[in-house]
KETI-874571 format. One record per residue: residue number from 1; residue in one letter; x, y, z of N, C-alpha, C, O in turn. Coordinates in Angstrom, 1 decimal, m for minus. Example, Ala and Ser with C-alpha at 12.3 -4.5 7.8 and 13.67 -1.06 7.14 Angstrom:
 num residu    n_x    n_y    n_z   ca_x   ca_y   ca_z    c_x    c_y    c_z    o_x    o_y    o_z
   1      A   13.2   m5.7    7.8   12.3   m4.5    7.8   13.2   m3.3    7.8   14.2   m3.3    8.5
   2      S   12.8   m2.2    7.1   13.7   m1.1    7.1   12.9    0.0    7.9   13.4    1.1    8.0
END
This chain:
 num residu    n_x    n_y    n_z   ca_x   ca_y   ca_z    c_x    c_y    c_z    o_x    o_y    o_z
   1      X    0.9   m1.2   m0.2    0.0    0.1   m0.1    1.1    1.5    0.0    2.2    1.8    0.6
   2      X    0.1    2.3   m0.9    1.1    3.6   m0.9    0.7    4.6    0.2    0.8    5.8    0.0
   3      X    0.1    4.0    1.4   m0.7    5.1    2.5    0.6    5.5    3.6    0.5    5.6    4.8
   4      X    1.8    5.8    2.7    2.9    6.4    3.7    2.6    7.5    4.8    3.3    7.5    5.8
   5      X    1.3    8.5    4.3    1.1    9.4    5.0    0.4    8.9    6.1    0.2    9.7    7.1
   6      X   m0.1    7.7    6.1   m0.8    7.1    7.3    0.4    6.3    8.0    0.7    5.1    7.7
   7      X    1.0    7.2    8.9    1.7    6.3    9.7    1.4    6.1   11.1    1.8    6.9   12.0
   8      X    0.7    5.1   11.3    0.0    4.6   12.2    0.6    3.0   13.0    1.1    2.2   12.2
   9      X    0.4    2.7   14.4    0.8    1.5   14.6    0.2    0.4   14.0    0.5   m0.7   14.2
  10      X   m0.9    0.9   13.2   m1.8   m0.5   12.7   m1.1   m0.5   11.4   m1.6   m1.5   10.8
  11      X   m0.3    0.0   10.7    0.4    0.2    9.6    1.0   m1.4    9.8    1.0   m2.2    8.8
  12      X    1.6   m1.6   11.1    2.8   m2.9   11.0    1.8   m4.2   10.5    2.3   m5.2   10.2
  13      X    0.3   m4.1   10.5   m0.5   m5.3   10.0   m0.1   m5.2    8.5   m0.3   m6.2    7.9
  14      X    0.5   m4.3    8.0    0.3   m4.9    6.4   m0.8   m3.9    5.5   m0.7   m3.0    4.6
  15      X   m1.8   m4.4    6.3   m3.0   m3.9    5.5   m3.7   m2.7    6.2   m4.8   m3.1    6.7
  16      X   m3.4   m1.4    6.3   m3.8   m0.6    7.0   m5.3    0.0    6.2   m5.9    1.0    6.6
  17      X   m5.5   m0.5    5.2   m6.7   m0.2    4.5   m7.9   m0.6    5.1   m8.9    0.0    5.1
  18      X   m7.7   m1.7    5.6   m9.0   m2.7    6.5   m9.3   m1.9    7.2  m10.5   m1.7    7.1
  19      X   m8.6   m1.1    8.1   m8.9   m0.3    9.4   m9.8    1.2    8.9  m10.6    1.7    9.6
  20      X   m9.5    1.5    7.9   m9.9    2.5    7.2  m11.3    2.4    6.1  m11.9    3.3    5.6
  21      X  m11.5    1.1    6.1  m12.7    0.3    5.0  m12.5    0.8    3.6  m13.3    1.2    2.8
  22      X  m11.1    0.6    3.3  m10.7    0.8    1.9  m10.3   m0.4    1.3  m10.2   m1.4    2.0
  23      X  m10.2   m0.5   m0.2  m10.0   m1.5   m0.8   m8.6   m1.9   m0.6   m7.9   m1.0   m1.0
  24      X   m7.7   m3.0   m0.1   m7.0   m3.5    0.1   m5.8   m3.3   m1.2   m6.0   m3.9   m2.2
  25      X   m4.9   m2.8   m1.2   m4.0   m2.6   m2.3   m4.7   m1.5   m3.4   m4.6   m1.5   m4.7
  26      X   m5.2   m1.0   m2.8   m6.0    0.5   m3.6   m4.9    1.3   m4.3   m4.9    1.7   m5.4
  27      X   m3.5    1.7   m3.2   m2.4    2.2   m3.6   m1.8    1.6   m4.8   m0.8    2.0   m5.3
END
């Protein structure tokens, strides 16, 4: 994912999009 601006501990999961309700691999 190209969500570099979303620097949260949840990014460690590898799929921060899931927490946002966004389609995984959208970036």
